[in-house]
FIVO-613627 format. One line per 10 residues: number of its first residue (from 0); for each residue x negated, y, z negated of N, C-alpha, C. Coordinates in pm, 1 decimal, padded with zeros to 6 digits. Layout:
residues N
NUM	X/Y/Z/X/Y/Z/X/Y/Z | ...
END
This chain:
residues 73
0	-01565.4/02685.2/00807.1/-01442.0/02609.7/00820.7/-01472.3/02461.4/00797.7 | -01391.6/02391.6/00712.7/-01416.7/02250.1/00685.5/-01391.9/02165.4/00809.9 | -01455.0/02049.0/00811.9/-01435.8/01960.3/00926.9/-01292.8/01908.8/00928.9 | -01245.9/01869.8/01046.9/-01106.9/01828.4/01065.4/-01072.4/01703.0/00986.0 | -01168.6/01617.1/00955.8/-01139.5/01491.0/00889.5/-01132.4/01496.7/00738.0 | -01154.3/01611.6/00677.8/-01158.7/01617.9/00531.7/-01024.5/01583.0/00469.3 | -00913.4/01619.0/00532.9/-00781.9/01587.3/00476.5/-00760.4/01436.8/00470.0 | -00803.6/01366.6/00572.8/-00792.2/01220.6/00574.8/-00872.7/01156.0/00464.0 | -00992.3/01207.7/00441.6/-01076.0/01152.3/00334.5/-01013.7/01178.5/00197.7 | -00957.0/01295.1/00177.3/-00892.2/01327.1/00049.6/-00771.5/01236.3/00029.3
10	-00691.6/01218.2/00134.0/-00573.8/01131.8/00124.3/-00615.2/00988.4/00094.7 | -00719.6/00940.2/00160.8/-00768.3/00804.4/00137.7/-00813.1/00787.0/-00007.0 | -00887.8/00881.8/-00058.1/-00934.0/00874.3/-00196.9/-00815.5/00873.7/-00293.1 | -00715.4/00956.2/-00266.0/-00597.1/00963.2/-00351.2/-00524.0/00829.2/-00351.9 | -00504.7/00770.3/-00234.2/-00434.1/00642.1/-00226.2/-00513.2/00531.2/-00294.5 | -00643.8/00531.1/-00275.3/-00726.7/00429.6/-00341.8/-00717.9/00444.2/-00493.7 | -00721.0/00565.4/-00542.9/-00712.5/00589.4/-00686.9/-00577.0/00547.3/-00743.1 | -00474.2/00547.3/-00659.8/-00339.3/00514.4/-00704.3/-00300.3/00369.3/-00678.6 | -00396.0/00283.5/-00637.9/-00367.6/00141.5/-00629.4/-00365.8/00078.5/-00491.9 | -00409.9/00149.5/-00389.5/-00408.1/00094.8/-00253.8/-00481.5/-00038.5/-00245.1
20	-00599.6/-00046.9/-00302.5/-00679.9/-00169.8/-00294.5/-00605.7/-00287.7/-00356.9 | -00541.3/-00264.7/-00470.8/-00466.3/-00370.9/-00537.3/-00353.1/-00421.8/-00449.3 | -00282.2/-00331.0/-00385.4/-00170.2/-00369.1/-00299.2/-00221.6/-00446.3/-00178.1 | -00332.7/-00402.0/-00120.0/-00389.5/-00474.4/-00006.5/-00431.5/-00615.9/-00046.7 | -00480.7/-00632.3/-00167.3/-00516.5/-00765.2/-00216.6/-00392.3/-00852.3/-00228.8 | -00285.5/-00798.1/-00282.2/-00159.4/-00872.7/-00294.1/-00110.0/-00916.0/-00156.1 | -00124.9/-00828.8/-00056.7/-00073.7/-00855.2/00077.9/-00173.5/-00928.0/00168.0 | -00280.7/-00982.1/00111.9/-00386.9/-01042.3/00192.3/-00336.9/-01151.5/00286.8 | -00231.9/-01223.6/00250.2/-00181.7/-01332.6/00334.2/-00081.3/-01286.1/00440.0 | -00050.0/-01157.7/00440.5/00049.8/-01102.2/00532.2/-00020.0/-01051.8/00658.5
30	00045.8/-01067.1/00773.0/-00013.5/-01020.5/00898.8/-00034.7/-00868.8/00896.0 | -00123.0/-00823.1/00980.4/-00150.2/-00679.9/00990.4/-00025.1/-00600.1/01022.9 | 00055.7/-00652.6/01114.0/00179.2/-00582.5/01152.7/00274.0/-00572.1/01033.8 | 00293.9/-00680.6/00961.6/00384.8/-00677.4/00847.3/00330.0/-00591.8/00733.6 | 00198.7/-00587.0/00720.3/00138.7/-00496.6/00621.8/00168.6/-00352.0/00659.3 | 00153.3/-00319.6/00787.3/00185.5/-00185.0/00836.8/00330.3/-00150.1/00805.5 | 00421.0/-00244.5/00833.6/00562.7/-00220.2/00804.5/00584.7/-00197.5/00655.5 | 00519.8/-00277.2/00572.0/00535.6/-00260.8/00427.4/00495.8/-00120.5/00382.8 | 00389.9/-00068.5/00438.5/00341.4/00063.6/00397.4/00420.1/00179.5/00458.4 | 00486.1/00158.3/00570.9/00545.0/00272.3/00642.9/00697.6/00275.3/00648.3
40	00763.3/00166.1/00613.8/00910.3/00163.2/00618.7/00967.9/00199.6/00481.6 | 01076.2/00274.8/00477.8/01140.3/00304.0/00349.2/01182.0/00174.1/00279.7 | 01169.8/00171.8/00149.4/01198.4/00052.2/00071.1/01303.8/00080.4/-00035.1 | 01405.7/-00003.5/-00038.7/01506.4/00007.6/-00143.8/01445.0/-00014.3/-00281.3 | 01343.4/-00100.7/-00287.9/01275.3/-00128.0/-00414.4/01200.1/-00005.6/-00466.5 | 01173.6/00088.9/-00376.9/01100.4/00210.3/-00414.9/01190.3/00334.1/-00404.1 | 01319.8/00312.9/-00417.6/01414.5/00424.2/-00413.8/01424.0/00492.4/-00279.0 | 01396.0/00417.5/-00171.2/01403.0/00473.5/-00036.8/01272.9/00535.2/00012.0 | 01172.5/00538.3/-00074.2/01041.6/00591.9/-00034.3/00962.8/00484.0/00039.6 | 00867.2/00526.9/00119.2/00773.3/00430.8/00176.7/00669.5/00397.2/00069.9
50	00596.6/00289.7/00092.8/00490.3/00252.7/-00000.6/00386.6/00364.2/-00011.8 | 00350.0/00424.5/00100.7/00252.0/00533.2/00097.1/00302.6/00650.3/00014.4 | 00429.8/00684.4/00030.5/00487.2/00793.9/-00049.3/00485.4/00758.7/-00198.2 | 00522.3/00634.2/-00229.1/00526.7/00591.5/-00369.0/00386.8/00592.8/-00431.2 | 00285.7/00549.7/-00355.8/00149.0/00555.3/-00408.3/00105.9/00699.4/-00432.7 | 00143.6/00789.3/-00343.5/00109.0/00931.0/-00364.0/00177.2/00988.5/-00487.6 | 00291.5/00928.1/-00525.0/00365.6/00973.1/-00643.3/00325.6/00894.4/-00768.1 | 00214.6/00821.1/-00760.1/00158.2/00747.4/-00874.1/00250.2/00636.1/-00924.5 | 00325.5/00572.9/-00835.2/00416.5/00465.0/-00872.5/00349.3/00328.2/-00851.3 | 00230.7/00315.9/-00904.0/00146.8/00197.2/-00882.6/00218.2/00066.8/-00919.6
60	00276.7/00059.8/-01038.9/00341.4/-00063.8/-01083.6/00460.8/-00099.6/-00996.1 | 00541.5/-00001.5/-00959.2/00657.2/-00027.9/-00873.7/00612.3/-00079.1/-00737.0 | 00505.4/-00022.9/-00683.8/00454.0/-00066.5/-00553.3/00399.4/-00208.1/-00563.8 | 00328.6/-00239.5/-00670.1/00277.1/-00375.2/-00686.0/00390.6/-00476.5/-00699.5 | 00495.1/-00441.2/-00772.8/00611.7/-00528.4/-00785.3/00676.2/-00549.3/-00648.9 | 00690.1/-00442.6/-00572.2/00748.1/-00452.5/-00437.3/00660.2/-00538.4/-00346.9 | 00529.5/-00527.9/-00359.8/00437.4/-00607.5/-00278.0/00450.9/-00755.6/-00310.4 | 00460.5/-00788.9/-00437.7/00479.0/-00929.3/-00476.2/00610.9/-00982.3/-00420.2 | 00716.8/-00902.6/-00429.7/00846.1/-00944.2/-00374.1/00838.0/-00960.5/-00222.8 | 00763.2/-00875.9/-00156.5/00749.3/-00879.3/-00010.4/00684.1/-01008.9/00036.0
70	00582.6/-01055.2/-00035.1/00515.5/-01177.7/00008.1/00595.1/-01303.0/-00028.9 | 00688.5/-01290.4/-00122.5/00769.0/-01405.4/-00163.3/00895.1/-01421.2/-00080.1 | 00923.7/-01327.2/00004.7/01049.1/-01336.3/00082.5/01038.5/-01436.3/00192.9
END
């Protein structure tokens, strides 16, 4: 039986491959709490999806655009 943490590692690798690092770089000036909100709250800019959902759906450019808009607000 695989270890319990393997799903987390797979999800992390998937998000990193889909642009997580780039988005974190864009949000570097944002507080940890606001970064959490950006990743977990539904976004109109992403069609109602959360940033995490959009990254899983390979919407890298849309997420980066939303991140730039988020820091400019």
